[in-house]
Every structure is written in C-alpha cells, then in structure tokens.
N, C-alpha and C positions, 0 to 999 in steps of 0.2 A: 163703775159701780161697785170696785172693789176697794177694801180698807188694806192700805200698800204700808210697808216700811223701808225705810232707806237704812245705809251707814255707810261712813264713810273711815279709814283707816285713821291709824292714830298721827302718823307721820314725821314732816321731817324737821318743822320747827318742834324746840325741848319744849317738854311739860313733864309735871308730874306733883301733885301733891302725893303725899303717901296714901298707898292703896292697897288693893287686894290682889291675888293670885290670877294670872291669863295664861290665854294659851294661844300660841301663831304657829300657822303654818309655814308653806316656802312660798318665793315668790309666784309660785304659779296660783296664788288666788285671784289672781287679775285675771287669770284664764281660764279657770273655774276649777283650781286646783282645790289643796286646802284649806282650813278656816285660817283666817286672821281676825286679831281681834276689831270691831267694829264698834260703829254706832249706830242702834237700831232708831230709826227715825219714820214715823208717818208724815205724808208731803203734807204740807202746812198752808193757811190760809185765809184771811177773812175779817169779817168786821160788822157780822149781826148774830144774833141767837139769842140763846138765854142760858143759866147753868151757871156753877162755878164763879170764877171769879170776873164773870165778864164786865164789863164798862171799866175795868181798873188797871191802869195802866201799870205796867213792869219793867222793871229796868234789868234788862239781864245783863247776867255776868259778863265781863271783856276777857279776854284770853289771858293777858298777862295779871288777871286778878286771880283765875284758876290753875296756872297753871306756872312753872318756875321756869326760867332762863329765855323766855320769849322774847327775841332780839327784834324782829322785822315785823311780825306778825302782830302787832301792838292794834287795841281798838278795835278791834272787830268781836264779836260774842262766841262763846264757846259753839255753840253749835257750828257756826259759818268758819270758825278756825278748824273743827273736824271736818267740814266739807273740804274745805282746802287741802287737807291732806289728802283727801281721797282724789281729787284732781292731781296731786305729786304724785301718787300711786298707779293712778291712771296713766298719767302722762311718760311713767318709766317703766311700767312693768314692773314696782318693787312694793314689796309690803313693809309691814312695819317694821320689822326688826332689821330689813336690808339696810336702811338707812339711821335707825337707832341701832341699841348694843344690843348683844343677845341676850344680855340680863335683865332687860327692859319686858322680858314677857313673863316677868314674876314680879314686877313693882310698878306701877306707875311713877315712883319718883324717881327711877332711872330713866325715864324718857328726855329728862333735865340733863342728862350726857350730851357732852358734845361730839360728836366723830366728823371726820373727813366729808362726807355726804353731806352733811347737816350744815355746817360751813359753807360747802359748794352753792346747795342750794338757797343760801341766806345773798349770797352773792349774786346768785342768777337773778333772783326775785329784785335785789336792786337793779339790777342790768334791764331786765325785761319793763320796768316803770320807768326807767330814762329812756329807754328806746321809744315807748309809746307816748311820752313826753315831750322829747325831742320832736321827733320824727310825724308822729300823728295825731298832734295838739291833743295829747291826753288821751284821747279815745282809744278803746284797747284792740290793738290788732296782730299783737304778737304776746303769745303765752309759753308755758313751757312746752304745750303739746305742737305748737307751730314747727319745734326743730328735731323734739326727739321722737315724738309719734309713737311712743309705747317704748322705744328702747333707751338704755342707761346714757349710750354713747350715739350724739344727731351723726349720722350719717354724712361724709363730706365728700364721698364719688360717687360718679353719677352709676345707678346700674341700667345696663344696655338689655338685661334680661325685663326688665319694669316698662322700658322707654319702648321695647319691642313685642312686648307682650300682651296678655288683653288685661285691657286695664281694670281695676277692682270694681266692683259698684258702688254707686253712689251712694251716699250714707243716709238713711231714708230720716235723722233724727233732727238735720240740720235744719235752719230757720231760711228758707229757700224762697225764690223770685220767682213768683207765677210762670204757669207756661202761657207760651202767647195765645194757646186756641183753648185756656181758661174759660172765656165769656160760653163756650160750646159743653162745655162742664155741668153739672148738676149744682146749684147755689149750695152754700152752706146751708140756709134754711130748707131747703127741699133735703137735704141729707138729714138734717135733725131731725126733720117731721118724719121722715123716714125711718129712723130710728124709734122715736117713739112711739109709729106706729107696731114696730116690730115687737117691744118689750109691751105692748098688750092695748095700747090705745092710749090719747088723751087722759082720758076720764079714769080708767083705771090705775093708770100710772099717778095720777094725783091723790089717789086714795092710799097711796103706801106712805106713811108718815111717820113710823117706826120700826126698827127690828132688833132681834135678840139672835145672836148668830153663834152657834159653837162648832169648831172642827178643831184642825191641825195646821201647826205653821214649824216649816222647816228653815231653818237659817244659821249663817256664819254665827248668833248670838246663841245658838242650840247647839255649837258642835253637828250640826246636819243631822239631830237626832229627830224625829217628830216629837211634837209637844201638844199639850191641848193649848186651845187658843180660845177665849171669851170675847164676843163681840157685840157694842153696843151702838145704836144710830137713832137718830130722830131728826126730822127735820122741824126749822130749818138750821142747818149746818152744827148739828153734834155727833160728836164721835169718839168713843172709846174702842180701844183695844186691849187685851190683857194675853199679853203671851207667858205660858206657865212653867219655865224652864227649869231646869235640876238645881240650878244653882238660887232660884227667886223669882218673882214676877218682874216681866218689864212690861210695864206701862205706857201707852201712847194715849193722851187726851186733847181732845179739841172742842173748847168750849163755845166755839161761834166767833170767838174775837182771838182770844188766846190758844198755845198750846205748849203744852211740856212732854217729855218724857222723863220716865223714873224708872231705872233700868242698873240691876244689879252689875251689869259690865261697863260699865261707862266711868269715864273717872270724875264725874260729878254725878252724886245720888240724884239729883233733882235737875232738869236740866230746861229753861225754856228757850220754846224754837221761834227762830226771828228770820227776815230776810224771805229769798227764796222757798225754806223750809215752811216757813207759816203759810205763805201763799200756796205751796203744794198739800197741806193742811185742808185748807179750804178748799182745794179743787178735786180734793178725794170725798170731803163731806156732801157737795154741791151732786157729784156725780152717782152717790149714792141713792138720792131722792131728784133724778133728772126733769122732773114735769116741768123746773122754770130753767131748764140749760142756756135758752136764749135770753134770760134775764141776767142771769147768774155769772156769764161771760160776757165779753164784749167786743169789737171787730173781728167776727168771724169773715172768714174768705176761704173759698175753694180753689179748683184750677191748677190743681198741683200735679207733677208727674206721674202718670200712671204707675204702680208697684203693685206686689203681691206678699202677704204675711201668710205662711205655710201654705205655699202653693195657690192662695185664694186673694181674687184682686179684691182690692181697697178701695175706698173712695177715703181722702185725705182734708180734712178741713183744720186751718188753724187759727186761734182768737188768742185770747189774752184773760189773765184771771182778772179781779177788780182791783189790785195792787199793780197793775201791766206787765208780770209777766207772760211770757210768751207760753203756750199750750198747744200742743198737736193731737188730734184724736183722730183714729184712723179705725171703718165702718166696713164690714165686710157687702161688698157691693152686692150679693146676692139677699144675705138674708136683712141686712139694715143693722145688725148688731154690732155695739161698739167692741173692737179686739184689742186695741193698743190705745192707752195713754200713752202722751212723751213730756213730760214738762222740764223744767230746768231752774238750776239754782246757780244766781250770779256769784260766783264766792271770789274770793280776795284777789283771785290771780286769771281767772276765768269760768264760763259757762259751761254746767256741767249736767249732762240727760240724765233723768231718771224714767225707764221704761216700767209703764202695767199692764201686764197682758193677761185679757180677760175669757174665761172658755168655761164648757158646760154651766149654759144658762139651763136653770130649771123655773119651774111657773111657781110662785109664791103669791096667795091670794089672788091671783089674775094677772100679775106681773114677771115676767121673766127675770132671772136674777143670778149673775155669774155666782158660779160654787167653786170655781176654781180661778187663781191668779198669782202670777208670779211675778216680782219686782227686780229691776236687774239696775243696778247702779255701779258708781266708778269703782267701788268695791265687792262686789260682791252679787249674790241671788238670795232673796227671800221665796218661799211659795206657802199659799193659804188655801187649805184645802175645807169648806166646808161640809158638815154632816146633816145641819137642822139650822133652818132660820125659823121664827115664827115673826110672822107680821105684824104690826098695829097693835100692840102689845104696849099697856104701861111701862115705863122705865123712872125708878127712880133719880131723882134730880142728882143726887149725891154721886152718881155712876159719871156726871160729866164735868166733876168740880176738881180744881187742880189735884193733883195727886200728892199721898205723902211722897218722901225722898224713901229709894228703893232700899230694902234693908235685905242683904244676901242671908241665908239660909245658911246654918251653921252645917259645916263639912259633911257630919255625918248624915245630916238629915237629905243632903244632897245626892246621895248615892243613892 
C-alpha cells in the first residue's frame, strides 16, 4: 500500500547528452555503501483511471535518441535502458564510474567515452544473446548474473568450502514451483480475505478512495539526506509522489494509464515509464486501495515453501499484473498484514526484482495504512516515512497530470 521509488545505475553502455554535475560513491553502493547516481522510479503499470494524459498514446524516447555512442542496447526505451544498467551493476557489484570513466561523475556527456570494461560488456551481451538463440530456442536461460553472481570475474575453480559447507538460503524473490503439499495450505483467496479483514474489513476498506500524505524520504537521489515528500493518491489508479530534494523536485506521476519521472538527477528531465516499470506503477496504485485486489491482479496462487521475514512467519502468494508481469505478496501469518511486495522488470538482458517492505501500520479513517516502507532494487534503497495521512480528501486533477520537465534549482538555492 506504499508509494515506492526505484532506481537504476547509469551503467555500461555509453550515454550522455550534455548535463549537470553528479555525485558518485564507491562500488560498495551495490552492497549498501555510498551513493551512486541513480534513476528514481515509481513501480509502474496499468490501463484505467482518469486525469492527466489518460487515453493518449505516448511514444517513449529510445536509448539511441537520448544517449550518444549506444552500440548494442538500441531500440529500447530510456527507462528500460537504465534498468539494464542496474542489471549490469547487480551482476558485477560495480557502480557507474567503475565501468565508465571517473570524469563521467561530473558530466553526462562523458558517459559516452569508451572504456575496456564497456567494450567487454558489449561483447558479453552479444555472446549471451547468441547462446540463448542457438542453444535455448531464443528463450532467456543465460544472463550476466548466471556466471558473475556479483563478481567481476566468474569463478572457474570449484570451492570445496562451498561444496561441503552450509548451503546459502533459497532466494525468496525467485519465481518458484509450488510445494507438493500446497493443497494443504490456505488458498490465495483466503489469504487475501484475511488481509482485507486485517486492514479494517471490506466495507471500511472500500470507503477509502483518496489520501494526501506528508513525510520524509531518504534515498540515493538525496545523498541519503532526509527530505520532505508529498504523496497524492486517488482510486482507481492515480498516484503522484514529489520528493523535494535540495537540488530540485523529483516527481513521479501515474495517471491510471501512463507514468512519468521528472527529476533533476536524470539524464533526461522528463522520462516516460514503460514495460515492467509501468506495470509496477499500476501495482503500487492498486495496492494503495486494496478493496479490489482480487480483481486488479490475476492468476493468484499459493502453496509456496514456508519462510520468515524479520523472524516472523509469512504466507506467500504469487499473481500477475494486468499486463502479465509476475508479482509476489508476503503477508504476516499472524496479523494478516502485507509486509513485502516483490515485483519484476524484464530488462533487455534479464529479470530484475524490486522489494517494497511495509511496516508501522496505523489506523486512518478506519483503515490500517503503512506509514513506513523501504524499497530495495538492483542498485540501492530508499525509505519513506509518513508523518500524516489525510483520507478521502478532494485532490485537484492537475496533481495527476503529466509533469513538466524537471528544472534544477540554482546552486546557491540548493545549499
């Protein structure tokens, strides 16, 4: 039920129209270290609602139109290009300037410079695509992560320590095969019914039709400083989040059909969202008003292996968005409340997960609403903490209109 933000590293293919200054950290960004320039996104989706540019087709800008020297990753939208950069970053545990030049930290244009790592990455993309085409009928079975697993150099020698040691836990994010004893577990419908009851009951949940929230936001795009955030949401399927960074406002809007990011730290000042990003926005908008959760998603199923989150047993169901993207929801077994959403973005080279973890539920107009959520993606984290939520208030339709391109504040004003 939270409003999430995603981001992706700038990455291995070349890019850069002329742009402003940026700040980067170390390769530890993948493992929770210092900030690297990222793309702040709201998970995206869907095809109904009102407001803004609803009903108008938009043609997204392609990577080769926005960036210079793109040689391999052509013909994909800007947001999907940046998501692919995040896949590279997660696969190799490298950040932007590890693959690009150090000078690119101060100029978007310098991302277009070639480096040995970038040229290697291009060859690897061609190789992986060839393997999948020749050996797996074009189905994606091999990706960068298949061999690298978070390391720049794939291992070639078996590890006896790993072979005879304790195996690592199963990744709870992966799309799984159901348990053999799944029939003995609650159905997805029963789990969802318990969730609605935990929120306040079907009647009360259906009465929540809009809210305006204020709070703080912390993320890569704020250099981990706490900054104010405003959130506007209205059923069905409208949501806008405005993060007031020191450098200017970063706005993410979903109008029920289309979504955009207008942010001062992006290579383009207004970026339409497509594919899995757009699908994720619909998921977030629908989960904000969960009265129709059974109808807004489809193909719900349960019966997954038992697992815990923060030492609490959870029940897991998997379904798909209206556009067919997989989504998993994790509910506290005792309280019935939603504690995690995991959705997926199908990038040009592999599937990437995004976590949204919910906590601090408080009653607003008879409905429990999460006041805290943390979003984790392939290149970092962001945290939103609400201080106030006003329910069922009128919201001007312009709040959900296509935002204007972001304009950075003058340097003196951002200090």
